[in-house]
C-alpha positions as CSV (number, residue, x, y, z in Angstrom):
1,M,-81.3,70.3,2.1
2,T,-79.2,68.2,-0.2
3,N,-76.3,70.0,-1.9
4,N,-75.9,68.4,-5.2
5,K,-72.9,70.3,-6.5
6,S,-70.7,68.5,-9.0
7,H,-67.1,67.9,-8.1
8,F,-66.0,68.2,-11.7
9,K,-67.0,71.8,-12.5
10,F,-63.9,73.9,-12.7
11,N,-63.4,77.5,-13.8
12,K,-61.1,78.4,-16.7
13,Q,-58.1,79.0,-14.4
14,E,-58.4,75.6,-12.7
15,R,-58.8,73.8,-16.0
16,S,-55.7,75.4,-17.4
17,G,-53.8,74.5,-14.3
18,I,-54.9,70.9,-14.5
19,F,-53.9,70.8,-18.2
20,F,-50.5,72.4,-17.4
21,L,-49.9,69.8,-14.7
22,F,-50.8,67.0,-17.0
23,L,-48.4,68.3,-19.6
24,V,-45.6,68.6,-17.0
25,I,-46.2,65.0,-15.9
26,V,-46.2,63.7,-19.5
27,G,-43.1,65.7,-20.3
28,L,-41.2,64.3,-17.3
29,Q,-42.2,60.8,-18.1
30,G,-41.1,61.2,-21.7
31,A,-37.8,62.7,-20.7
32,F,-37.1,59.9,-18.2
33,Y,-37.9,57.3,-20.8
34,L,-35.5,58.9,-23.3
35,V,-32.7,59.3,-20.8
36,K,-33.1,55.8,-19.5
37,A,-33.4,54.2,-22.9
38,K,-30.0,55.4,-24.1
39,P,-27.0,53.3,-23.0
40,F,-24.0,55.1,-21.5
41,V,-21.6,55.6,-24.4
42,G,-18.5,56.6,-22.3
43,A,-18.0,53.2,-20.7
44,T,-14.3,52.3,-20.5
45,Q,-12.6,49.1,-19.7
46,I,-10.5,48.8,-16.6
47,Y,-7.0,47.4,-17.0
48,V,-5.2,45.7,-14.1
49,D,-1.5,44.9,-14.1
50,E,-0.3,41.3,-14.0
51,V,0.5,41.2,-10.3
52,A,-2.9,42.4,-9.2
53,Q,-4.6,40.1,-11.7
54,A,-2.6,37.1,-10.4
55,K,-3.7,38.0,-6.8
56,L,-7.3,38.3,-7.9
57,D,-7.2,35.0,-9.7
58,S,-5.6,33.3,-6.6
59,L,-8.4,34.7,-4.4
60,K,-11.0,33.5,-6.8
61,S,-9.5,30.0,-6.9
62,N,-9.4,29.9,-3.1
63,F,-13.0,30.7,-2.7
64,Q,-15.2,27.7,-3.2
65,E,-18.9,28.2,-3.5
66,D,-19.5,24.6,-2.6
67,S,-18.0,25.1,0.8
68,Y,-21.3,26.5,2.1
69,E,-24.1,24.0,2.4
70,M,-27.7,25.1,2.9
71,Y,-29.6,23.2,5.5
72,P,-33.4,23.4,5.6
73,F,-34.8,25.1,8.7
74,N,-38.4,25.3,9.7
75,P,-38.9,27.2,12.9
76,N,-42.4,25.7,13.3
77,Y,-40.9,22.3,14.1
78,I,-38.1,23.3,16.5
79,S,-37.5,21.3,19.6
80,D,-36.6,22.7,23.0
81,E,-33.1,21.3,22.7
82,K,-32.5,22.9,19.3
83,G,-33.9,26.2,20.6
84,Y,-31.6,26.1,23.6
85,A,-28.6,25.4,21.2
86,L,-29.6,28.4,19.2
87,G,-29.7,30.6,22.2
88,M,-33.4,30.9,22.7
89,S,-34.1,30.9,26.5
90,G,-37.4,30.0,28.1
91,G,-38.2,27.1,25.8
92,V,-40.0,27.1,22.5
93,G,-43.5,27.1,24.1
94,S,-43.0,30.6,25.5
95,F,-42.4,32.0,22.1
96,V,-45.3,30.4,20.3
97,R,-48.7,31.4,21.3
98,F,-51.6,29.4,19.9
99,P,-55.1,31.0,20.0
């Protein structure tokens, strides 16, 4: 009572459909590669007048990247006081469940 039909037996119409689908996929991949490989030739430069450029330069000089300092934070070692300062109510023990 075993039905040992092969899953890879196709009639002529199904084989031609699979071949056509394969050709479409390869064609689309090739077209995508050709379109993506070519750089955009029509790129133009943007010119800004002196007043706007001076304003941009002053904004860049006012912004200091060193003004922000990264502090290490490990939520696994947070105390109840720090949790309360961060706005976590109920204490840290109510948020962490150990099996």
